[in-house]
GUDREN-964528 format. One record per residue (C-alpha): residue in three letters; x, y, z; residue number from 0. Coordinates in Angstrom, 1 decimal, always signed. Each point is the difference from the previous one (the first is absolute). Layout:
BEGIN
<lolum><residuo>ala</residuo><X>X</X><Y>Y</Y><Z>Z</Z><num>NUM</num></lolum>
...
***
This chain:
BEGIN
<lolum><residuo>met</residuo><X>+2.6</X><Y>+16.9</Y><Z>+28.6</Z><num>0</num></lolum>
<lolum><residuo>met</residuo><X>+2.5</X><Y>+1.1</Y><Z>-3.0</Z><num>1</num></lolum>
<lolum><residuo>gln</residuo><X>+2.2</X><Y>-3.0</Y><Z>+0.7</Z><num>2</num></lolum>
<lolum><residuo>thr</residuo><X>-3.1</X><Y>-2.5</Y><Z>-0.9</Z><num>3</num></lolum>
<lolum><residuo>ile</residuo><X>-0.8</X><Y>+2.0</Y><Z>-3.0</Z><num>4</num></lolum>
<lolum><residuo>thr</residuo><X>+3.5</X><Y>-0.1</Y><Z>-1.2</Z><num>5</num></lolum>
<lolum><residuo>lys</residuo><X>+0.3</X><Y>-3.8</Y><Z>+1.0</Z><num>6</num></lolum>
<lolum><residuo>lys</residuo><X>-3.2</X><Y>-0.4</Y><Z>-1.9</Z><num>7</num></lolum>
<lolum><residuo>ala</residuo><X>+1.3</X><Y>+2.3</Y><Z>-3.1</Z><num>8</num></lolum>
<lolum><residuo>leu</residuo><X>+3.2</X><Y>-1.9</Y><Z>+0.1</Z><num>9</num></lolum>
<lolum><residuo>phe</residuo><X>-2.0</X><Y>-3.8</Y><Z>-0.1</Z><num>10</num></lolum>
<lolum><residuo>ser</residuo><X>-1.5</X><Y>+1.4</Y><Z>-2.9</Z><num>11</num></lolum>
<lolum><residuo>ala</residuo><X>+2.9</X><Y>+1.2</Y><Z>-1.8</Z><num>12</num></lolum>
<lolum><residuo>ser</residuo><X>+2.0</X><Y>-3.0</Y><Z>+0.3</Z><num>13</num></lolum>
<lolum><residuo>leu</residuo><X>-2.5</X><Y>-2.1</Y><Z>-1.1</Z><num>14</num></lolum>
<lolum><residuo>val</residuo><X>-1.1</X><Y>+1.9</Y><Z>-3.3</Z><num>15</num></lolum>
<lolum><residuo>phe</residuo><X>+3.8</X><Y>-0.1</Y><Z>-0.9</Z><num>16</num></lolum>
<lolum><residuo>leu</residuo><X>+0.9</X><Y>-3.3</Y><Z>+0.9</Z><num>17</num></lolum>
<lolum><residuo>ile</residuo><X>-3.0</X><Y>-1.1</Y><Z>-2.7</Z><num>18</num></lolum>
<lolum><residuo>leu</residuo><X>+0.6</X><Y>+2.6</Y><Z>-2.6</Z><num>19</num></lolum>
<lolum><residuo>leu</residuo><X>+4.3</X><Y>-1.6</Y><Z>+0.2</Z><num>20</num></lolum>
<lolum><residuo>leu</residuo><X>-1.4</X><Y>-3.3</Y><Z>+0.0</Z><num>21</num></lolum>
<lolum><residuo>asp</residuo><X>-2.1</X><Y>+0.3</Y><Z>-2.8</Z><num>22</num></lolum>
<lolum><residuo>gln</residuo><X>+2.1</X><Y>+2.4</Y><Z>-2.2</Z><num>23</num></lolum>
<lolum><residuo>ile</residuo><X>+3.3</X><Y>-2.6</Y><Z>+0.7</Z><num>24</num></lolum>
<lolum><residuo>ile</residuo><X>-2.2</X><Y>-2.8</Y><Z>-1.1</Z><num>25</num></lolum>
<lolum><residuo>lys</residuo><X>-1.5</X><Y>+1.9</Y><Z>-2.9</Z><num>26</num></lolum>
<lolum><residuo>ile</residuo><X>+3.3</X><Y>+1.3</Y><Z>-1.4</Z><num>27</num></lolum>
<lolum><residuo>trp</residuo><X>+1.5</X><Y>-3.4</Y><Z>+0.4</Z><num>28</num></lolum>
<lolum><residuo>val</residuo><X>-2.5</X><Y>-1.8</Y><Z>-1.9</Z><num>29</num></lolum>
<lolum><residuo>lys</residuo><X>-0.6</X><Y>+2.6</Y><Z>-2.6</Z><num>30</num></lolum>
<lolum><residuo>thr</residuo><X>+4.1</X><Y>+0.0</Y><Z>-0.9</Z><num>31</num></lolum>
<lolum><residuo>ser</residuo><X>+0.2</X><Y>-3.7</Y><Z>+0.7</Z><num>32</num></lolum>
<lolum><residuo>phe</residuo><X>-2.9</X><Y>-1.9</Y><Z>-1.9</Z><num>33</num></lolum>
<lolum><residuo>tyr</residuo><X>-1.0</X><Y>+0.3</Y><Z>-3.7</Z><num>34</num></lolum>
<lolum><residuo>leu</residuo><X>-4.2</X><Y>+1.1</Y><Z>+0.0</Z><num>35</num></lolum>
<lolum><residuo>gly</residuo><X>-1.9</X><Y>-2.8</Y><Z>+0.3</Z><num>36</num></lolum>
<lolum><residuo>glu</residuo><X>+2.8</X><Y>-2.4</Y><Z>+1.7</Z><num>37</num></lolum>
<lolum><residuo>glu</residuo><X>-0.7</X><Y>-1.9</Y><Z>+3.2</Z><num>38</num></lolum>
<lolum><residuo>leu</residuo><X>+2.3</X><Y>-1.8</Y><Z>+2.6</Z><num>39</num></lolum>
<lolum><residuo>tyr</residuo><X>-1.8</X><Y>-2.2</Y><Z>+1.8</Z><num>40</num></lolum>
<lolum><residuo>ile</residuo><X>+0.9</X><Y>-0.1</Y><Z>+3.8</Z><num>41</num></lolum>
<lolum><residuo>thr</residuo><X>-2.7</X><Y>-2.8</Y><Z>+0.5</Z><num>42</num></lolum>
<lolum><residuo>ser</residuo><X>-2.8</X><Y>-1.8</Y><Z>-1.7</Z><num>43</num></lolum>
<lolum><residuo>phe</residuo><X>-2.3</X><Y>+2.9</Y><Z>+1.2</Z><num>44</num></lolum>
<lolum><residuo>phe</residuo><X>+2.1</X><Y>+2.8</Y><Z>+0.0</Z><num>45</num></lolum>
<lolum><residuo>arg</residuo><X>+1.9</X><Y>+1.9</Y><Z>-2.5</Z><num>46</num></lolum>
<lolum><residuo>leu</residuo><X>+1.5</X><Y>+3.0</Y><Z>-0.9</Z><num>47</num></lolum>
<lolum><residuo>val</residuo><X>-1.3</X><Y>+0.6</Y><Z>-3.8</Z><num>48</num></lolum>
<lolum><residuo>phe</residuo><X>+1.0</X><Y>+3.8</Y><Z>-1.3</Z><num>49</num></lolum>
<lolum><residuo>val</residuo><X>-3.1</X><Y>+2.2</Y><Z>-0.9</Z><num>50</num></lolum>
<lolum><residuo>glu</residuo><X>-1.1</X><Y>+3.4</Y><Z>-0.7</Z><num>51</num></lolum>
<lolum><residuo>asn</residuo><X>-2.7</X><Y>+1.8</Y><Z>+1.0</Z><num>52</num></lolum>
<lolum><residuo>asn</residuo><X>-1.1</X><Y>+2.6</Y><Z>-2.2</Z><num>53</num></lolum>
<lolum><residuo>gly</residuo><X>-3.4</X><Y>+0.3</Y><Z>+2.2</Z><num>54</num></lolum>
<lolum><residuo>met</residuo><X>-1.2</X><Y>-0.2</Y><Z>+3.2</Z><num>55</num></lolum>
<lolum><residuo>ala</residuo><X>-0.5</X><Y>-3.7</Y><Z>+1.6</Z><num>56</num></lolum>
<lolum><residuo>phe</residuo><X>-0.5</X><Y>-2.6</Y><Z>-2.3</Z><num>57</num></lolum>
<lolum><residuo>gly</residuo><X>+0.7</X><Y>+2.0</Y><Z>-2.7</Z><num>58</num></lolum>
<lolum><residuo>ile</residuo><X>-2.7</X><Y>+2.3</Y><Z>+0.0</Z><num>59</num></lolum>
<lolum><residuo>ser</residuo><X>+0.1</X><Y>+3.2</Y><Z>-2.1</Z><num>60</num></lolum>
<lolum><residuo>leu</residuo><X>-2.2</X><Y>+2.4</Y><Z>+0.2</Z><num>61</num></lolum>
<lolum><residuo>gly</residuo><X>+1.0</X><Y>+3.2</Y><Z>-2.6</Z><num>62</num></lolum>
<lolum><residuo>asp</residuo><X>+3.1</X><Y>+1.8</Y><Z>-0.3</Z><num>63</num></lolum>
<lolum><residuo>lys</residuo><X>+2.9</X><Y>-1.3</Y><Z>+2.6</Z><num>64</num></lolum>
<lolum><residuo>ile</residuo><X>+1.2</X><Y>+3.5</Y><Z>+1.0</Z><num>65</num></lolum>
<lolum><residuo>tyr</residuo><X>-4.2</X><Y>+0.0</Y><Z>+1.5</Z><num>66</num></lolum>
<lolum><residuo>leu</residuo><X>+0.7</X><Y>-3.2</Y><Z>+2.0</Z><num>67</num></lolum>
<lolum><residuo>thr</residuo><X>+3.4</X><Y>+1.4</Y><Z>+1.0</Z><num>68</num></lolum>
<lolum><residuo>leu</residuo><X>-1.5</X><Y>+3.0</Y><Z>+1.0</Z><num>69</num></lolum>
<lolum><residuo>phe</residuo><X>-2.6</X><Y>-1.5</Y><Z>+2.5</Z><num>70</num></lolum>
<lolum><residuo>arg</residuo><X>+2.6</X><Y>-2.6</Y><Z>+1.1</Z><num>71</num></lolum>
<lolum><residuo>ile</residuo><X>+1.8</X><Y>+3.5</Y><Z>+1.2</Z><num>72</num></lolum>
<lolum><residuo>leu</residuo><X>-2.6</X><Y>+1.6</Y><Z>+1.4</Z><num>73</num></lolum>
<lolum><residuo>ala</residuo><X>-1.6</X><Y>-2.9</Y><Z>+1.8</Z><num>74</num></lolum>
<lolum><residuo>ser</residuo><X>+3.8</X><Y>-0.5</Y><Z>+1.6</Z><num>75</num></lolum>
<lolum><residuo>ile</residuo><X>-0.1</X><Y>+3.6</Y><Z>+0.9</Z><num>76</num></lolum>
<lolum><residuo>ala</residuo><X>-3.6</X><Y>-0.4</Y><Z>+1.9</Z><num>77</num></lolum>
<lolum><residuo>ile</residuo><X>+1.1</X><Y>-3.5</Y><Z>+1.6</Z><num>78</num></lolum>
<lolum><residuo>leu</residuo><X>+3.5</X><Y>+2.1</Y><Z>+1.2</Z><num>79</num></lolum>
<lolum><residuo>val</residuo><X>-2.3</X><Y>+2.7</Y><Z>+1.7</Z><num>80</num></lolum>
<lolum><residuo>tyr</residuo><X>-2.1</X><Y>-3.0</Y><Z>+1.7</Z><num>81</num></lolum>
<lolum><residuo>leu</residuo><X>+3.2</X><Y>-1.4</Y><Z>+1.3</Z><num>82</num></lolum>
<lolum><residuo>ile</residuo><X>+1.5</X><Y>+3.5</Y><Z>+1.4</Z><num>83</num></lolum>
<lolum><residuo>his</residuo><X>-3.7</X><Y>+0.2</Y><Z>+1.5</Z><num>84</num></lolum>
<lolum><residuo>asn</residuo><X>+0.2</X><Y>-3.1</Y><Z>+1.9</Z><num>85</num></lolum>
<lolum><residuo>ile</residuo><X>+3.6</X><Y>+0.1</Y><Z>+1.3</Z><num>86</num></lolum>
<lolum><residuo>lys</residuo><X>-1.0</X><Y>+3.4</Y><Z>+1.5</Z><num>87</num></lolum>
<lolum><residuo>asn</residuo><X>-3.0</X><Y>-0.9</Y><Z>+1.2</Z><num>88</num></lolum>
<lolum><residuo>lys</residuo><X>+2.5</X><Y>-3.3</Y><Z>+1.7</Z><num>89</num></lolum>
<lolum><residuo>ala</residuo><X>-2.2</X><Y>-2.8</Y><Z>-1.8</Z><num>90</num></lolum>
<lolum><residuo>asp</residuo><X>+0.6</X><Y>-2.9</Y><Z>+0.9</Z><num>91</num></lolum>
<lolum><residuo>asn</residuo><X>+3.1</X><Y>-2.0</Y><Z>-1.6</Z><num>92</num></lolum>
<lolum><residuo>leu</residuo><X>-2.4</X><Y>-2.8</Y><Z>-1.8</Z><num>93</num></lolum>
<lolum><residuo>leu</residuo><X>-1.6</X><Y>+3.2</Y><Z>-1.7</Z><num>94</num></lolum>
<lolum><residuo>leu</residuo><X>+3.1</X><Y>+1.6</Y><Z>-0.6</Z><num>95</num></lolum>
<lolum><residuo>ala</residuo><X>+1.5</X><Y>-2.9</Y><Z>-1.9</Z><num>96</num></lolum>
<lolum><residuo>ser</residuo><X>-3.1</X><Y>-0.6</Y><Z>-2.1</Z><num>97</num></lolum>
<lolum><residuo>ile</residuo><X>+0.3</X><Y>+3.4</Y><Z>-1.4</Z><num>98</num></lolum>
<lolum><residuo>ala</residuo><X>+3.9</X><Y>+0.2</Y><Z>-0.4</Z><num>99</num></lolum>
<lolum><residuo>leu</residuo><X>-0.3</X><Y>-3.3</Y><Z>-1.8</Z><num>100</num></lolum>
<lolum><residuo>ile</residuo><X>-2.4</X><Y>+1.0</Y><Z>-2.6</Z><num>101</num></lolum>
<lolum><residuo>phe</residuo><X>+1.4</X><Y>+3.1</Y><Z>-0.6</Z><num>102</num></lolum>
<lolum><residuo>ala</residuo><X>+3.6</X><Y>-1.3</Y><Z>-0.3</Z><num>103</num></lolum>
<lolum><residuo>gly</residuo><X>-1.8</X><Y>-2.1</Y><Z>-2.5</Z><num>104</num></lolum>
<lolum><residuo>ala</residuo><X>-1.4</X><Y>+2.6</Y><Z>-2.0</Z><num>105</num></lolum>
<lolum><residuo>thr</residuo><X>+3.0</X><Y>+1.6</Y><Z>+0.0</Z><num>106</num></lolum>
<lolum><residuo>gly</residuo><X>+2.0</X><Y>-2.6</Y><Z>-1.5</Z><num>107</num></lolum>
<lolum><residuo>asn</residuo><X>-2.2</X><Y>-0.4</Y><Z>-2.4</Z><num>108</num></lolum>
<lolum><residuo>ile</residuo><X>+0.1</X><Y>+3.5</Y><Z>-0.9</Z><num>109</num></lolum>
<lolum><residuo>ile</residuo><X>+3.6</X><Y>+0.0</Y><Z>-0.4</Z><num>110</num></lolum>
<lolum><residuo>asp</residuo><X>+0.1</X><Y>-2.8</Y><Z>-2.6</Z><num>111</num></lolum>
<lolum><residuo>cys</residuo><X>-3.1</X><Y>+2.0</Y><Z>-1.9</Z><num>112</num></lolum>
<lolum><residuo>val</residuo><X>+2.3</X><Y>+3.6</Y><Z>+0.1</Z><num>113</num></lolum>
<lolum><residuo>phe</residuo><X>+3.1</X><Y>-0.8</Y><Z>+0.0</Z><num>114</num></lolum>
<lolum><residuo>tyr</residuo><X>+0.8</X><Y>-3.7</Y><Z>-1.8</Z><num>115</num></lolum>
<lolum><residuo>gly</residuo><X>-0.7</X><Y>+1.1</Y><Z>-3.9</Z><num>116</num></lolum>
<lolum><residuo>gln</residuo><X>+2.6</X><Y>+2.5</Y><Z>+0.2</Z><num>117</num></lolum>
<lolum><residuo>ile</residuo><X>+2.6</X><Y>-2.0</Y><Z>+2.2</Z><num>118</num></lolum>
<lolum><residuo>phe</residuo><X>-0.5</X><Y>-3.2</Y><Z>-2.5</Z><num>119</num></lolum>
<lolum><residuo>asp</residuo><X>-0.4</X><Y>+2.5</Y><Z>-2.9</Z><num>120</num></lolum>
<lolum><residuo>tyr</residuo><X>-3.4</X><Y>-1.4</Y><Z>-1.1</Z><num>121</num></lolum>
<lolum><residuo>ala</residuo><X>-2.6</X><Y>+3.3</Y><Z>+0.7</Z><num>122</num></lolum>
<lolum><residuo>pro</residuo><X>-0.3</X><Y>+3.1</Y><Z>+1.2</Z><num>123</num></lolum>
<lolum><residuo>phe</residuo><X>-0.2</X><Y>+1.2</Y><Z>+3.9</Z><num>124</num></lolum>
<lolum><residuo>phe</residuo><X>-3.3</X><Y>-1.2</Y><Z>+1.5</Z><num>125</num></lolum>
<lolum><residuo>tyr</residuo><X>-0.9</X><Y>-2.7</Y><Z>-3.3</Z><num>126</num></lolum>
<lolum><residuo>gly</residuo><X>+2.7</X><Y>-2.6</Y><Z>+2.0</Z><num>127</num></lolum>
<lolum><residuo>lys</residuo><X>-1.3</X><Y>-3.9</Y><Z>+0.5</Z><num>128</num></lolum>
<lolum><residuo>val</residuo><X>-0.5</X><Y>-1.5</Y><Z>+3.6</Z><num>129</num></lolum>
<lolum><residuo>val</residuo><X>+2.2</X><Y>-3.2</Y><Z>+0.2</Z><num>130</num></lolum>
<lolum><residuo>asp</residuo><X>-1.2</X><Y>-2.9</Y><Z>+1.3</Z><num>131</num></lolum>
<lolum><residuo>met</residuo><X>+1.2</X><Y>-3.5</Y><Z>+1.2</Z><num>132</num></lolum>
<lolum><residuo>phe</residuo><X>-1.5</X><Y>-2.1</Y><Z>+2.2</Z><num>133</num></lolum>
<lolum><residuo>tyr</residuo><X>-2.2</X><Y>-3.3</Y><Z>-1.6</Z><num>134</num></lolum>
<lolum><residuo>phe</residuo><X>-1.9</X><Y>-1.8</Y><Z>+2.0</Z><num>135</num></lolum>
<lolum><residuo>pro</residuo><X>-1.6</X><Y>-2.9</Y><Z>-1.5</Z><num>136</num></lolum>
<lolum><residuo>leu</residuo><X>-1.6</X><Y>-1.8</Y><Z>+2.5</Z><num>137</num></lolum>
<lolum><residuo>leu</residuo><X>-2.0</X><Y>-2.7</Y><Z>-1.5</Z><num>138</num></lolum>
<lolum><residuo>glu</residuo><X>+0.4</X><Y>-0.2</Y><Z>-4.3</Z><num>139</num></lolum>
<lolum><residuo>gly</residuo><X>-2.7</X><Y>-2.1</Y><Z>-2.2</Z><num>140</num></lolum>
<lolum><residuo>his</residuo><X>-3.0</X><Y>+0.2</Y><Z>-2.1</Z><num>141</num></lolum>
<lolum><residuo>tyr</residuo><X>-3.4</X><Y>+0.6</Y><Z>+0.2</Z><num>142</num></lolum>
<lolum><residuo>trp</residuo><X>-2.3</X><Y>-2.8</Y><Z>+0.2</Z><num>143</num></lolum>
<lolum><residuo>asp</residuo><X>-1.3</X><Y>-0.5</Y><Z>-3.6</Z><num>144</num></lolum>
<lolum><residuo>trp</residuo><X>-4.1</X><Y>+0.3</Y><Z>+1.3</Z><num>145</num></lolum>
<lolum><residuo>ile</residuo><X>+0.4</X><Y>+4.1</Y><Z>+1.0</Z><num>146</num></lolum>
<lolum><residuo>pro</residuo><X>-1.7</X><Y>+2.1</Y><Z>-2.8</Z><num>147</num></lolum>
<lolum><residuo>tyr</residuo><X>+2.9</X><Y>+1.8</Y><Z>-2.3</Z><num>148</num></lolum>
<lolum><residuo>ile</residuo><X>+3.1</X><Y>-0.2</Y><Z>+2.7</Z><num>149</num></lolum>
<lolum><residuo>gly</residuo><X>+0.3</X><Y>-3.9</Y><Z>-0.4</Z><num>150</num></lolum>
<lolum><residuo>gly</residuo><X>+3.2</X><Y>-1.9</Y><Z>-1.0</Z><num>151</num></lolum>
<lolum><residuo>glu</residuo><X>+1.7</X><Y>+3.3</Y><Z>+0.4</Z><num>152</num></lolum>
<lolum><residuo>pro</residuo><X>+3.3</X><Y>+0.3</Y><Z>+2.1</Z><num>153</num></lolum>
<lolum><residuo>phe</residuo><X>-0.6</X><Y>+1.5</Y><Z>+3.9</Z><num>154</num></lolum>
<lolum><residuo>val</residuo><X>+2.2</X><Y>+1.4</Y><Z>+2.0</Z><num>155</num></lolum>
<lolum><residuo>phe</residuo><X>-0.7</X><Y>+0.8</Y><Z>+4.0</Z><num>156</num></lolum>
<lolum><residuo>phe</residuo><X>+1.6</X><Y>+3.0</Y><Z>+0.9</Z><num>157</num></lolum>
<lolum><residuo>ala</residuo><X>+1.7</X><Y>+1.4</Y><Z>-3.4</Z><num>158</num></lolum>
<lolum><residuo>pro</residuo><X>+0.9</X><Y>+3.1</Y><Z>+0.7</Z><num>159</num></lolum>
<lolum><residuo>val</residuo><X>+3.5</X><Y>+1.4</Y><Z>-0.6</Z><num>160</num></lolum>
<lolum><residuo>phe</residuo><X>+0.3</X><Y>+2.6</Y><Z>+2.7</Z><num>161</num></lolum>
<lolum><residuo>asn</residuo><X>+3.0</X><Y>+2.2</Y><Z>+2.1</Z><num>162</num></lolum>
<lolum><residuo>leu</residuo><X>+0.9</X><Y>+0.8</Y><Z>+3.7</Z><num>163</num></lolum>
<lolum><residuo>ala</residuo><X>-1.7</X><Y>+3.1</Y><Z>-0.5</Z><num>164</num></lolum>
<lolum><residuo>asp</residuo><X>-3.0</X><Y>-1.8</Y><Z>-0.8</Z><num>165</num></lolum>
<lolum><residuo>ala</residuo><X>+0.1</X><Y>-2.7</Y><Z>+2.7</Z><num>166</num></lolum>
<lolum><residuo>ala</residuo><X>+0.7</X><Y>+3.4</Y><Z>+2.3</Z><num>167</num></lolum>
<lolum><residuo>ile</residuo><X>-3.2</X><Y>+1.2</Y><Z>-0.6</Z><num>168</num></lolum>
<lolum><residuo>cys</residuo><X>-2.5</X><Y>-2.8</Y><Z>+0.4</Z><num>169</num></lolum>
<lolum><residuo>val</residuo><X>+1.7</X><Y>-1.0</Y><Z>+2.8</Z><num>170</num></lolum>
<lolum><residuo>gly</residuo><X>-0.8</X><Y>+3.6</Y><Z>+1.2</Z><num>171</num></lolum>
<lolum><residuo>val</residuo><X>-3.1</X><Y>-0.2</Y><Z>-1.1</Z><num>172</num></lolum>
<lolum><residuo>gly</residuo><X>-0.9</X><Y>-3.1</Y><Z>+1.7</Z><num>173</num></lolum>
<lolum><residuo>thr</residuo><X>+1.6</X><Y>+0.8</Y><Z>+3.0</Z><num>174</num></lolum>
<lolum><residuo>leu</residuo><X>-1.7</X><Y>+3.7</Y><Z>+0.1</Z><num>175</num></lolum>
<lolum><residuo>leu</residuo><X>-3.6</X><Y>-1.6</Y><Z>-0.9</Z><num>176</num></lolum>
<lolum><residuo>cys</residuo><X>+1.1</X><Y>-2.2</Y><Z>+3.2</Z><num>177</num></lolum>
<lolum><residuo>tyr</residuo><X>+0.5</X><Y>+2.5</Y><Z>+2.2</Z><num>178</num></lolum>
<lolum><residuo>glu</residuo><X>-2.7</X><Y>+2.0</Y><Z>-0.8</Z><num>179</num></lolum>
<lolum><residuo>phe</residuo><X>-2.8</X><Y>-2.9</Y><Z>+0.1</Z><num>180</num></lolum>
<lolum><residuo>lys</residuo><X>+1.9</X><Y>-0.8</Y><Z>+3.9</Z><num>181</num></lolum>
<lolum><residuo>asn</residuo><X>-0.4</X><Y>+3.7</Y><Z>+1.1</Z><num>182</num></lolum>
<lolum><residuo>asn</residuo><X>-3.5</X><Y>+0.0</Y><Z>-1.4</Z><num>183</num></lolum>
<lolum><residuo>lys</residuo><X>-1.1</X><Y>-3.2</Y><Z>+2.0</Z><num>184</num></lolum>
<lolum><residuo>asn</residuo><X>+2.1</X><Y>+1.4</Y><Z>+3.2</Z><num>185</num></lolum>
<lolum><residuo>glu</residuo><X>-2.5</X><Y>+3.5</Y><Z>-0.3</Z><num>186</num></lolum>
<lolum><residuo>ala</residuo><X>-2.9</X><Y>-2.3</Y><Z>-0.4</Z><num>187</num></lolum>
<lolum><residuo>asp</residuo><X>+0.4</X><Y>-2.1</Y><Z>+3.0</Z><num>188</num></lolum>
<lolum><residuo>gln</residuo><X>+0.6</X><Y>+3.5</Y><Z>+2.2</Z><num>189</num></lolum>
***
C-alpha cells in the first residue's frame, strides 16, 4: 500500500518538477536573449515572441498586482492539497497528471510574479511580470467589410501569446474535464 502511494507521489512530483524546469529554462532564455517584442519565426504559423504579462491571462488586470499574486499562491496551495489528497487515496494516474500539470503551471507563473521583478531588477517582490513567448497565428486576414464596427479590421485566429506554464494549465484542465466526464458517464451507466 505504501509503495503504491510512494510511486504515485514520485510520478506527480516528477511531472511537476519537469514542467517547472522546462518552463523556467525557456522563460529565462527568452528573457535574457530577446528584446521585448522581438519575434523569431519558427514556421509561418509558429513564432516565439517575447512579451511580458502584468496581469492574468490575455493581459487582464484586476486591481493591485499584489492581490493577484497572493490569490495565485493561495490557489496553488489549494491545488497542492488536492493533489496530495488524491495521491493518498491512490487516484488514477491520469487524474494525478491533470492536477500536477495545473499545479506546475500555476507555480511556474507564480515564480515569475514573485521573483522576476527582483532577479531582473525592475520591480519589488510579488510585482514581477509573467514571461510569455509562444505565438500561433494560424489564420490571418481581415474581417469582411460588411460586418458592423469591425469590418476591414485585421483578424488573427489564435492571437494569444502564452508560455509553457499556461499550456500545462490548459492541458491539465482539459484532461481533468475529460477524466471527470468519463467517470460520470461510467457511474451513470452502472
